C-alpha positions as CSV (number, residue, x, y, z in Angstrom):
1,X,3.7,-14.3,-32.3
2,X,2.9,-11.6,-29.7
3,X,2.3,-12.6,-26.1
4,X,-1.3,-12.6,-24.7
5,X,-2.1,-9.3,-23.1
6,X,-3.3,-9.2,-19.5
7,X,-7.0,-8.3,-19.2
8,X,-7.7,-5.1,-17.3
9,X,-10.4,-4.7,-14.7
10,X,-12.4,-2.5,-17.1
11,X,-13.0,-5.6,-19.2
12,X,-15.0,-7.4,-16.5
13,X,-18.5,-6.2,-17.6
14,X,-17.8,-6.9,-21.3
15,X,-16.5,-10.4,-20.4
16,X,-19.5,-11.1,-18.3
17,X,-21.7,-10.5,-21.4
18,X,-19.5,-12.4,-23.8
19,X,-20.2,-16.1,-23.7
20,X,-17.2,-16.7,-26.0
21,X,-14.6,-15.7,-23.4
22,X,-12.3,-18.5,-22.6
23,X,-12.3,-19.9,-19.0
24,X,-8.7,-18.8,-18.3
25,X,-9.5,-15.2,-19.0
26,X,-12.7,-15.3,-17.1
27,X,-11.0,-16.7,-14.0
28,X,-8.2,-14.2,-14.2
29,X,-10.6,-11.2,-14.4
30,X,-12.7,-12.6,-11.6
31,X,-9.7,-12.7,-9.2
32,X,-7.6,-9.8,-10.6
33,X,-8.4,-7.3,-7.9
34,X,-7.5,-9.9,-5.2
35,X,-4.3,-10.8,-7.0
36,X,-3.3,-7.1,-7.2
37,X,-4.0,-6.7,-3.5
38,X,-1.8,-9.7,-2.6
39,X,1.1,-8.4,-4.8
40,X,0.7,-4.8,-3.6
41,X,0.7,-5.8,0.1
42,X,3.8,-7.9,-0.5
43,X,5.7,-5.2,-2.5
44,X,4.4,-1.8,-1.4
45,X,4.6,-0.8,-5.0
46,X,1.6,-0.6,-7.4
47,X,3.9,-0.6,-10.5
48,X,5.7,-3.7,-9.4
49,X,2.4,-5.3,-8.4
50,X,1.1,-4.7,-12.0
51,X,4.3,-6.3,-13.4
52,X,3.7,-9.3,-11.2
53,X,0.1,-9.6,-12.5
54,X,1.3,-9.4,-16.1
55,X,3.7,-12.3,-15.4
56,X,0.9,-14.2,-13.5
57,X,-1.3,-13.9,-16.6
58,X,1.4,-15.1,-18.9
59,X,1.9,-18.2,-16.8
60,X,-1.8,-18.7,-16.2
61,X,-2.7,-18.9,-19.9
62,X,-0.3,-21.8,-20.3
63,X,-1.9,-23.9,-17.5
64,X,-4.1,-26.9,-18.3
65,X,-7.3,-25.9,-16.4
66,X,-8.5,-29.5,-16.2
67,X,-5.7,-30.1,-13.7
68,X,-6.6,-27.1,-11.5
69,X,-9.0,-27.9,-8.6
70,X,-9.1,-24.4,-7.1
71,X,-8.5,-21.6,-9.5
72,X,-8.3,-18.9,-6.9
73,X,-5.7,-20.8,-4.8
74,X,-3.7,-21.6,-8.0
75,X,-3.6,-18.0,-9.1
76,X,-2.7,-16.7,-5.6
77,X,0.1,-19.3,-5.6
78,X,1.5,-18.0,-8.9
79,X,1.2,-14.4,-7.8
80,X,2.9,-15.1,-4.4
81,X,5.9,-16.8,-5.9
82,X,6.4,-14.1,-8.5
83,X,6.0,-11.4,-5.8
84,X,8.5,-13.1,-3.6
85,X,11.1,-13.1,-6.4
86,X,10.5,-9.4,-7.1
87,X,10.5,-8.6,-3.3
88,X,14.0,-10.0,-3.0
89,X,15.1,-8.0,-6.0
90,X,13.5,-4.8,-4.6
91,X,15.4,-5.2,-1.4
92,X,18.6,-4.7,-3.3
93,X,17.1,-1.7,-5.1
94,X,16.0,0.0,-1.9
95,X,19.6,-0.2,-0.5
96,X,20.6,2.5,-3.1
97,X,17.3,4.5,-2.8
98,X,17.9,8.2,-2.1
99,X,16.4,9.3,1.2
100,X,13.5,7.6,3.1
101,X,11.5,5.0,1.1
102,X,7.7,5.0,1.4
103,X,5.2,2.7,-0.2
104,X,3.5,3.9,-3.4
105,X,0.2,5.5,-2.3
106,X,-3.1,4.4,-3.8
107,X,-6.3,6.4,-4.1
108,X,-8.9,4.0,-2.8
109,X,-12.7,3.8,-2.9
110,X,-14.9,4.2,0.2
111,X,-15.7,0.5,0.3
112,X,-12.0,-0.2,1.2
113,X,-12.3,2.0,4.3
114,X,-15.5,0.1,5.2
115,X,-13.5,-3.2,5.4
116,X,-11.5,-2.3,8.5
117,X,-9.1,-5.3,8.2
118,X,-8.4,-4.6,4.6
119,X,-7.9,-0.8,5.2
120,X,-5.6,-1.6,8.1
121,X,-3.5,-4.0,6.0
122,X,-2.9,-1.5,3.2
123,X,-2.3,1.5,5.3
124,X,1.0,3.3,5.0
125,X,1.8,2.5,8.6
126,X,1.2,-1.2,8.2
127,X,3.1,-1.4,4.9
128,X,6.0,0.1,6.6
129,X,5.8,-2.5,9.4
130,X,5.6,-5.2,6.8
131,X,8.9,-3.8,5.3
132,X,10.6,-4.9,8.5
133,X,9.8,-8.6,7.8
134,X,11.9,-11.0,5.8
135,X,10.3,-11.8,2.3
136,X,8.9,-15.2,3.3
137,X,7.6,-13.9,6.6
138,X,5.9,-11.1,4.8
139,X,4.2,-13.4,2.3
140,X,3.1,-15.8,5.1
141,X,1.7,-13.0,7.2
142,X,-0.2,-11.4,4.3
143,X,-1.7,-14.6,3.1
144,X,-2.7,-15.8,6.6
145,X,-3.7,-12.7,8.4
146,X,-5.2,-10.6,5.6
147,X,-6.5,-13.3,3.2
148,X,-7.1,-16.1,5.7
149,X,-5.5,-18.8,3.6
150,X,-5.1,-22.2,5.1
151,X,-1.6,-23.2,6.2
152,X,-1.3,-25.9,3.6
153,X,-2.2,-23.5,0.8
154,X,0.4,-21.0,2.0
155,X,2.9,-23.8,2.3
156,X,2.5,-24.5,-1.4
157,X,2.8,-20.9,-2.3
158,X,6.1,-20.3,-0.4
159,X,7.5,-23.8,-0.9
160,X,7.6,-24.7,2.8
161,X,6.0,-27.4,4.9
162,X,2.7,-26.5,6.7
163,X,4.5,-27.0,10.1
164,X,7.2,-24.5,9.0
165,X,4.6,-22.1,7.8
166,X,2.9,-22.2,11.2
167,X,6.2,-21.3,12.9
168,X,6.8,-18.4,10.4
169,X,3.3,-17.1,10.9
170,X,3.7,-17.1,14.7
171,X,7.0,-15.3,14.5
172,X,5.7,-12.7,11.9
173,X,2.5,-12.1,13.9
174,X,4.5,-11.4,17.1
175,X,6.9,-9.1,15.1
176,X,4.0,-7.1,13.6
177,X,2.0,-6.9,16.9
178,X,5.0,-5.3,18.6
179,X,5.2,-2.5,15.9
180,X,1.6,-1.9,14.8
181,X,-0.7,0.7,16.5
182,X,-2.2,-0.9,19.7
183,X,-5.4,1.2,19.8
184,X,-8.3,1.0,17.4
185,X,-8.4,4.4,15.8
186,X,-11.8,5.7,14.8
187,X,-12.3,7.3,11.3
188,X,-13.3,10.5,13.1
189,X,-9.9,10.7,14.9
190,X,-8.1,10.3,11.7
191,X,-10.3,12.8,9.9
192,X,-9.6,15.3,12.7
193,X,-5.9,14.9,12.3
194,X,-6.1,15.3,8.5
195,X,-8.3,18.4,8.9
196,X,-5.8,19.9,11.3
197,X,-3.0,19.4,8.9
198,X,-5.0,20.7,6.0
199,X,-5.9,23.8,8.0
200,X,-2.2,24.4,8.8
201,X,-1.3,24.1,5.1
202,X,-4.0,26.4,3.9
203,X,-3.6,29.1,6.5
204,X,0.1,28.8,7.4
205,X,-1.0,28.5,11.1
206,X,0.8,25.6,12.7
207,X,-0.7,25.6,16.1
208,X,-3.7,23.5,15.1
209,X,-1.4,20.8,13.8
210,X,1.1,21.1,16.7
211,X,-1.7,20.4,19.2
212,X,-2.2,16.9,17.8
213,X,1.4,15.9,17.2
214,X,2.6,13.1,19.5
215,X,5.8,14.0,21.3
216,X,7.7,11.2,19.5
217,X,6.0,11.7,16.1
218,X,8.1,10.7,13.1
219,X,7.8,12.4,9.7
220,X,9.2,10.7,6.5
221,X,9.5,12.5,3.2
222,X,10.0,10.4,0.1
223,X,11.4,12.4,-2.9
224,X,13.4,9.5,-4.4
225,X,16.1,11.9,-5.3
226,X,13.8,13.6,-7.8
227,X,12.3,16.3,-5.6
228,X,13.5,18.3,-2.7
229,X,13.1,16.5,0.6
230,X,14.7,15.9,4.0
231,X,17.2,13.0,3.7
232,X,16.5,11.4,7.1
233,X,13.4,10.8,9.2
234,X,12.4,13.8,11.3
235,X,11.7,12.8,14.9
236,X,9.9,14.7,17.7
237,X,7.1,17.2,17.7
238,X,9.3,20.2,17.9
239,X,11.5,19.2,14.9
240,X,8.5,18.1,12.8
241,X,6.7,21.4,13.6
242,X,9.7,23.5,12.8
243,X,10.3,21.7,9.6
244,X,6.7,22.2,8.5
245,X,6.6,25.8,9.7
246,X,9.6,26.7,7.6
247,X,7.6,26.1,4.4
248,X,3.9,26.5,5.3
249,X,3.5,30.2,4.3
250,X,4.9,29.6,0.8
251,X,3.1,26.3,0.7
252,X,-0.3,27.8,1.4
253,X,0.0,30.4,-1.3
254,X,1.3,28.2,-4.2
255,X,-0.6,25.0,-3.6
256,X,-4.1,23.5,-3.4
257,X,-5.0,20.7,-1.0
258,X,-7.7,18.0,-1.6
259,X,-8.9,15.5,1.1
260,X,-9.1,12.0,-0.3
261,X,-8.9,8.3,0.7
262,X,-5.3,7.2,0.7
263,X,-4.7,3.5,1.2
264,X,-8.1,3.1,2.9
265,X,-7.7,6.1,5.2
266,X,-8.2,9.9,5.1
267,X,-5.3,11.6,3.4
268,X,-4.5,14.6,1.3
269,X,-3.4,15.3,-2.3
270,X,-1.3,18.5,-2.7
271,X,-1.3,20.0,-6.1
272,X,0.8,22.7,-7.7
273,X,-0.4,24.3,-10.9
274,X,-2.9,21.4,-11.1
275,X,-0.3,18.7,-11.0
276,X,0.0,16.3,-8.0
277,X,3.1,17.2,-6.1
278,X,2.7,15.4,-2.7
279,X,0.5,12.8,-1.2
280,X,0.1,12.9,2.6
281,X,-0.9,10.0,4.8
282,X,-0.6,9.6,8.6
283,X,-0.6,7.2,11.5
284,X,-2.9,8.2,14.4
285,X,-2.8,6.7,17.9
286,X,-4.7,7.9,20.9
287,X,-6.0,10.9,19.0
288,X,-2.4,12.1,18.2
289,X,-0.4,11.9,15.0
290,X,2.5,9.5,15.5
291,X,3.6,9.2,11.9
292,X,3.4,11.6,9.0
293,X,4.2,10.3,5.5
294,X,4.9,12.6,2.5
295,X,5.3,10.9,-0.8
296,X,6.8,13.4,-3.3
297,X,8.6,11.0,-5.7
298,X,6.8,11.7,-9.0
299,X,7.3,8.1,-10.1
300,X,5.1,7.0,-7.2
301,X,2.2,9.3,-7.8
302,X,0.5,7.9,-10.9
303,X,-2.0,5.7,-8.9
304,X,-3.6,8.6,-7.1
305,X,-5.1,10.0,-10.3
306,X,-7.9,7.4,-10.2
307,X,-9.2,4.9,-7.6
308,X,-7.6,1.5,-7.4
309,X,-9.9,-1.4,-6.7
310,X,-8.7,-3.7,-3.9
311,X,-10.3,-6.9,-2.5
312,X,-9.8,-9.8,-0.2
């Protein structure tokens, strides 16, 4: 007998009109976007998050719903445990990754940007900060700071006592606070930075971009060993500018650039012959670009063909 297939988000309206839909399916569809967001923030990979949701669904359909008091909490608990298992496995996989590793970018809808806390939590910069946390710390931070779960709920999800979870949350919060941007960046500042980069790409003129590079800017280029890239982070405005300048003239002639929303913030999709070649995201502080993130690994670019729905 074949395994039950996970419902997709596109089935939500049909399910809402179909009184015959079983309660398990209805609950899963209701919380699917939330569960995906939890898994994605823990893993930094949309593909792995989808795998976790498939496993969550398979476990959920075997649950006796009469024993479940809070369906949302129960589903989040299943997703968190599965994501933790996969996160530990991913850590070993990343050790052999070729070149810098960046999260898988998402094309997001305008409503994600409007939820400032959600947009911040899924930004490239924040996901990279979360990468520096141990797996359990990351799970606790995400569930507490982003989704505002109670400590006892988190404790059940990560198999710790509430007191231990409080300690982990405090430690993770301090760790993230020391590494996240300290200033609140307006959407206008980020748009100005993206527009300067786009102008530099389209015209081959680097000065407009150089003017907004922070002295200690870091550029990461993720090709995953499948596309030409720089094997190490590029640090400093001069080095970043020179690296970009070396390819901008050819870049401008051969490629088209499209402004989009990437992980809740302004970003760019770069196409060559109509195919997505690079997704550009950035971190802006004090009006200057402090981080430039170029995702070129073709295995990470499928989720920028259409918008991904996220929710808290």
